[in-house]
Each structure stands twice: as structure tokens, then as C-alpha cells.
C-alpha positions as CSV (number, residue, x, y, z in Angstrom):
1,M,0.0,0.0,0.0
2,L,1.3,3.5,-0.9
3,K,2.0,5.7,2.1
4,K,2.0,9.0,0.2
5,L,0.5,10.3,-3.0
6,I,2.1,13.4,-4.4
7,L,-0.1,15.3,-6.7
8,E,1.4,18.2,-8.7
9,T,-1.6,20.5,-9.0
10,S,0.3,22.8,-11.3
11,S,3.7,23.0,-13.0
12,R,3.2,26.8,-13.6
13,C,4.5,29.4,-11.2
14,N,3.9,33.1,-10.6
15,F,7.5,33.7,-9.8
16,T,10.9,33.0,-11.4
17,C,13.2,32.2,-8.5
18,K,16.7,31.9,-9.8
19,H,17.5,28.6,-8.2
20,C,14.4,26.8,-9.6
21,P,14.7,24.6,-12.7
22,I,11.1,25.2,-13.8
23,S,12.5,26.9,-16.9
24,Y,13.2,23.4,-18.2
25,N,9.5,22.7,-18.4
26,Q,8.4,23.3,-22.0
27,T,4.8,22.4,-21.4
28,P,3.5,23.8,-18.0
29,A,0.0,22.8,-17.1
30,D,-2.6,22.6,-14.3
31,F,-3.8,19.2,-13.1
32,D,-7.2,18.3,-14.5
33,I,-9.5,18.1,-11.6
34,N,-11.6,15.5,-13.4
35,L,-8.8,13.0,-13.1
36,L,-9.0,13.1,-9.3
37,Y,-12.0,10.7,-9.5
38,K,-9.7,8.1,-10.9
39,L,-7.6,8.3,-7.7
40,K,-10.5,7.8,-5.3
41,N,-9.4,4.3,-4.1
42,T,-5.8,5.4,-3.9
43,I,-6.7,8.4,-1.7
44,E,-8.9,6.3,0.5
45,N,-6.1,3.9,1.2
46,C,-3.0,6.1,1.5
47,E,-1.8,7.9,4.6
48,E,-1.0,11.3,3.1
49,I,-1.7,13.3,-0.1
50,S,0.8,16.1,-0.8
51,L,-0.3,18.8,-3.3
52,F,2.8,20.2,-4.7
53,G,5.5,19.6,-7.4
54,W,7.6,22.0,-9.4
55,G,5.1,24.8,-9.7
56,E,3.0,26.9,-7.3
57,P,0.0,24.7,-6.2
58,L,-2.5,27.6,-5.7
59,I,-2.1,28.8,-9.2
60,N,-4.4,26.1,-10.3
61,P,-7.8,27.8,-10.5
62,D,-9.4,24.6,-9.2
63,F,-7.1,24.2,-6.2
64,L,-9.7,25.0,-3.5
65,K,-12.1,22.6,-5.1
66,L,-9.4,19.9,-5.3
67,V,-8.9,20.2,-1.5
68,S,-12.7,19.9,-0.9
69,L,-13.0,16.8,-3.1
70,I,-10.1,15.1,-1.4
71,R,-11.5,15.8,2.0
72,E,-14.9,14.4,0.8
73,I,-13.2,11.2,-0.5
74,S,-11.3,10.7,2.8
75,K,-11.8,12.2,6.2
76,K,-8.6,10.6,7.6
77,V,-6.0,11.2,4.9
78,R,-3.4,13.9,5.8
79,I,-3.5,16.8,3.3
80,Y,-0.3,18.8,2.9
81,F,1.1,21.3,0.5
82,T,4.0,23.6,0.1
83,T,3.4,27.2,-1.3
84,N,5.4,30.4,-1.9
85,G,2.6,32.1,0.1
86,S,1.8,34.8,-2.4
87,L,-1.6,33.5,-3.4
88,L,-2.8,32.9,0.1
89,N,-5.7,35.1,1.1
90,K,-8.5,35.1,3.6
91,K,-10.8,33.1,1.4
92,A,-8.2,30.4,0.8
93,C,-7.1,30.4,4.5
94,D,-10.7,29.9,5.6
95,H,-11.2,27.1,3.1
96,F,-8.1,25.3,4.4
97,I,-9.3,25.6,8.0
98,N,-12.8,24.5,7.2
99,N,-11.6,21.5,5.1
100,R,-9.1,20.4,7.8
101,V,-5.9,20.7,5.8
102,D,-3.3,19.2,8.1
103,Y,0.1,20.9,7.1
104,I,1.1,23.9,5.0
105,S,4.7,24.7,4.4
106,I,5.5,28.3,3.3
107,S,8.7,28.9,1.5
108,L,10.9,31.5,3.1
109,D,14.6,31.6,2.1
110,S,15.5,35.0,3.4
111,L,14.3,37.9,5.6
112,K,16.4,40.6,3.8
113,N,18.2,39.3,0.7
114,P,16.1,40.3,-2.5
115,K,17.9,37.7,-4.5
116,L,16.4,35.0,-2.5
117,R,12.9,36.4,-1.8
118,E,10.7,37.8,-4.5
119,I,7.6,37.8,-2.3
120,P,7.0,40.8,-0.1
121,L,7.4,39.8,3.5
122,D,4.3,41.5,4.7
123,I,2.1,39.2,2.6
124,I,3.6,36.2,4.3
125,I,3.3,37.8,7.7
126,N,-0.4,38.7,7.4
127,N,-1.4,35.2,6.0
128,V,0.6,33.3,8.6
129,K,-0.9,35.4,11.4
130,Y,-4.4,34.8,10.2
131,L,-3.9,31.0,9.9
132,V,-2.2,30.8,13.3
133,Q,-4.9,32.9,15.0
134,N,-7.9,31.1,13.4
135,G,-6.8,27.6,12.6
136,N,-5.9,26.4,16.1
137,D,-2.9,24.5,14.6
138,H,-5.1,23.0,11.9
139,P,-3.5,23.5,9.5
140,H,-0.1,23.2,11.2
141,I,2.0,26.0,9.6
142,R,5.8,25.9,9.2
143,F,8.4,27.7,7.1
144,N,10.4,25.8,4.6
145,V,14.0,27.1,4.1
146,T,16.2,26.1,1.1
147,L,19.6,26.6,2.6
148,N,22.5,27.9,0.5
149,A,25.8,29.8,0.9
150,L,24.0,33.1,0.9
151,N,21.4,32.4,3.6
152,I,22.6,29.7,5.9
153,Y,23.8,32.5,8.3
154,E,20.3,33.8,8.5
155,L,18.8,30.6,9.9
156,P,18.9,31.7,13.6
157,K,17.0,35.0,12.6
158,I,14.5,33.1,10.6
159,I,13.9,30.8,13.6
160,E,13.3,33.9,15.8
161,F,11.0,35.4,13.2
162,S,9.0,32.2,13.1
163,H,8.6,32.2,16.8
164,S,7.4,35.8,16.7
165,L,4.5,34.7,14.4
166,G,3.6,31.8,16.7
167,L,5.0,29.0,14.5
168,K,6.4,25.9,16.1
169,E,8.4,24.3,13.3
170,I,10.9,25.0,10.5
171,N,11.9,22.6,7.8
172,C,15.2,23.0,6.0
173,V,16.5,21.5,2.8
174,F,19.7,22.1,0.8
175,M,19.7,24.1,-2.4
176,T,20.5,21.9,-5.4
177,A,22.3,23.5,-8.3
178,F,20.3,22.9,-11.5
179,F,22.5,25.3,-13.5
180,K,26.3,25.4,-13.5
181,S,26.3,29.1,-12.5
182,Q,24.7,28.1,-9.2
183,I,27.2,25.5,-7.9
184,N,29.2,28.1,-5.9
185,Q,26.0,29.2,-4.2
186,T,25.3,25.7,-2.9
187,L,26.8,24.3,0.4
188,K,28.7,21.6,-1.6
189,N,32.0,20.6,0.2
190,R,31.2,23.0,3.1
191,I,30.4,20.5,5.8
192,S,32.3,22.4,8.5
193,L,30.3,25.6,7.8
194,I,27.0,23.5,7.8
195,N,27.8,21.9,11.1
196,E,28.9,25.3,12.7
197,E,25.7,27.0,11.6
198,F,23.5,24.1,12.5
199,K,24.9,24.1,16.0
200,K,24.0,27.8,16.4
201,S,20.5,27.3,14.9
202,R,19.8,24.3,17.1
203,K,20.7,26.4,20.2
204,V,18.2,29.1,19.2
205,S,15.5,26.7,18.3
206,E,15.8,24.8,21.6
207,K,15.7,28.0,23.5
208,L,12.5,29.1,21.8
209,G,10.8,25.7,21.6
210,I,10.8,25.5,17.8
211,K,11.1,22.1,16.2
212,L,14.0,22.4,13.7
213,R,14.1,19.8,10.9
214,L,17.6,19.8,9.4
215,P,18.9,17.7,6.4
216,D,20.5,14.4,7.3
217,L,24.3,14.6,7.2
218,S,24.8,10.9,7.9
219,T,26.7,8.6,5.5
220,P,25.2,8.3,2.0
221,K,22.2,6.1,2.0
222,T,22.2,2.8,0.0
223,S,18.5,2.6,-0.5
224,C,15.5,4.8,-1.2
225,E,12.2,4.4,0.4
226,I,10.6,7.3,-1.5
227,A,10.2,5.5,-4.8
228,V,8.9,2.4,-3.1
229,N,6.4,4.0,-0.7
230,E,5.3,7.0,-2.6
231,L,3.8,7.9,-6.0
232,F,4.3,11.2,-7.9
233,I,1.6,12.4,-10.4
234,T,2.6,15.3,-12.6
235,S,0.3,18.1,-13.6
236,H,-0.1,16.2,-17.0
237,G,-1.4,13.1,-15.2
238,T,2.0,11.3,-15.8
239,I,2.9,8.6,-13.1
240,K,6.4,8.4,-11.7
241,P,8.0,6.9,-8.6
242,C,9.2,10.3,-7.4
243,L,9.5,14.0,-8.3
244,C,12.9,13.7,-10.1
245,Y,12.3,10.4,-11.9
246,P,13.0,11.0,-15.6
247,K,10.7,8.3,-16.9
248,N,7.0,8.1,-17.6
249,L,5.4,4.9,-16.2
250,G,1.8,5.7,-17.3
251,N,-0.7,8.5,-17.6
252,L,-4.1,8.9,-15.9
253,S,-5.5,10.6,-19.0
254,N,-5.8,7.4,-20.8
255,Q,-5.3,4.7,-18.1
256,N,-6.7,3.8,-14.7
257,I,-4.4,4.1,-11.7
258,E,-5.0,0.4,-10.8
259,D,-3.8,-0.7,-14.3
260,I,-0.6,1.4,-14.0
261,L,0.3,0.2,-10.6
262,N,-0.3,-3.5,-11.7
263,S,1.5,-3.1,-15.0
264,T,4.7,-5.0,-15.7
265,E,6.5,-1.9,-16.6
266,Y,5.7,-0.1,-13.3
267,N,6.5,-3.2,-11.2
268,E,9.7,-4.0,-13.0
269,E,10.9,-0.5,-12.3
270,I,10.0,-0.7,-8.6
271,K,11.6,-4.1,-8.4
272,K,14.8,-2.8,-9.9
273,I,14.9,0.0,-7.2
274,K,14.3,-2.5,-4.4
275,N,16.9,-4.9,-5.7
276,N,19.6,-2.3,-6.4
277,G,18.9,-0.1,-3.4
278,I,18.7,3.0,-5.5
279,C,17.8,3.6,-9.2
280,D,20.0,4.7,-12.0
281,F,19.1,8.4,-11.5
282,C,19.4,8.6,-7.7
283,Y,23.1,9.3,-7.5
284,K,22.4,13.1,-7.8
285,C,19.6,13.1,-5.2
286,Q,20.3,15.1,-2.2
287,Y,18.4,12.8,0.1
288,L,21.0,10.0,-0.7
289,N,24.2,11.8,-1.4
290,I,25.0,14.7,0.8
291,Q,28.2,13.7,2.5
292,N,30.1,13.1,-0.8
293,G,28.9,16.4,-2.4
294,K,27.0,14.8,-5.3
295,G,23.5,15.8,-3.8
296,F,24.1,19.5,-4.3
297,D,24.8,19.2,-8.1
298,F,22.0,18.3,-10.5
299,T,23.5,20.1,-13.5
300,D,22.6,17.5,-16.1
301,D,20.6,18.9,-19.0
302,M,19.7,15.5,-20.3
303,I,18.2,14.3,-17.0
304,L,16.5,17.6,-16.3
305,K,14.9,17.7,-19.7
306,S,13.7,14.1,-19.2
307,I,12.2,15.0,-15.8
308,F,10.1,17.9,-17.1
309,N,9.2,16.6,-20.5
310,S,8.8,12.8,-20.2
């Protein structure tokens, strides 16, 4: 049984963040809400549905309706999404509260650096305050910080800022370079700096009672649970084991989800991942290869074009 279904509600975005590889996507689209009915049994039997991908989820004009339909299908499934926060408003916030959305991560990479934050801070502040004051921790709100060489020094201040808004959690990931010009901005081969700043940040978070989720710096993993326990569906309805998998294993537009998951092609691919520990494309994934530096560098045009256009 799948633990998590990741549904990319849109591969479009209203911003052009410099570190984002969305420019590789030649055919951005919004997920067709009618395809959701094909996922009814999957939603009923999975633990969590995450509504995000390479684009901004709320840019899909049917996003609020998607949330309502998912909650109608299952009262118990956890609903989660990550957003840049720019399209949150009172109507959307009330909808998420009323439909019992469980988690919302809002991207916040800097408090002061305009190169890392295109969204006015006051928009984020007003929306977070409204959700915290009216949601009673449902949805649970947290900031999501993409750490790089420019902003890792800001993390203690971001923790303090989160606390001032009434948040109780921050999630951090490392920036991955999708373009060669970005490699020097990543934290590749800067383990000492990472450890030093993580130590400072942990001290602040413990003092303020903020749960700080930091990337795992342990030895490179030899297996991947993501592709085995999760399923990623692109905004075009394409089925993949994970967000970065550059291969199409089916499409909801002309197939049923049950037929795809029971197909020889899909099961052979999952079997290969199980047997080999990781798949042929995982050597660049930051969740598997941080310690040796490979996880910071995804500058492979062929793979990126395959990811976005398969």
C-alpha cells in the first residue's frame, strides 16, 4: 500500500526564482480536476496526499475545489502542500481551515536578501498570522527554508522570526544546483560551515521551543524508500515513482491508476529500485548523497529535460 500520494496541482508558477529549474519545463500545465475521480481508491487507502510539485499549487484555479474533493473522499487522509505564500488570502485560508488541511509549508529563504525572496514579507506575515490565530494549529504551519551559501547565516534569525509569528516548526533542505552558475551558491563541500551554523541554529530553536528539521548529514544512503512507498503524479497526469524520476510509467489521461500500478513496466521499475537499493538516476539526489557532495549538483541537461518533459 502506498504511504503517500504526491499530486502536482500545477507546473506553472507566478515567480521566477533563480534557483528553480522550472524553466526546463516546456509544457507547463494545471492538473485536470476530473482525473481526481480516478484516484478515489488510492486516496482512501493512503496515509497522506501532498499537493505540490515543481510549480505553485495555488495557481491552479481549481485548487480549493481539489482540496474539498479530497476531503470528501477521505476524512482521515493527511492533506499537505508547500506554497510560496503569495496567493494565500482570507478566502483560501478559511477554506483550508474548514476542510481540515493538516500541514502547510510556506517557502521562506531570506528575511532581507532580495535575490532569495521575490515575495513581499508583509504578505507572508499577514497570511501566517491569520492562519495561526484562526486555525488552532489545523492546519499546522511551518516555514520551509532552502539553505545555500547566501542564507545559511540567516537561519537563527528566521527561527526567531517564526517564533514571533507563533509558529512551532521550521523545515530545512539544501539548495540543489540545476544550473552550472549556481554550484558556488550551494553548500557543496562546506560540511564544516554547515555543522557550525546548524549548531548555532539548534541552540536558538531549543531556547524558543521551535522544532527544527535539518537535512540528514549521515553517511550516503544505499536505499531509497521514497520510490517504493510514494507515488508522484505530474500536472499532466503522468505517473512516476518520485518528483525527479525522468521516466514516464503511465498516464491517468488514458489509463486507470490500478492498471498502471499493476502493470509489468511499473512493477519491474520498482523491483529494480528495491533490488539495487537506488535507481540509475538517484546518484544526484540530495536525500541520498549529501556527504560526498553529489547531492548538491544536479546540472545534467539531459536528465532535467527528461524530468520535465517525459
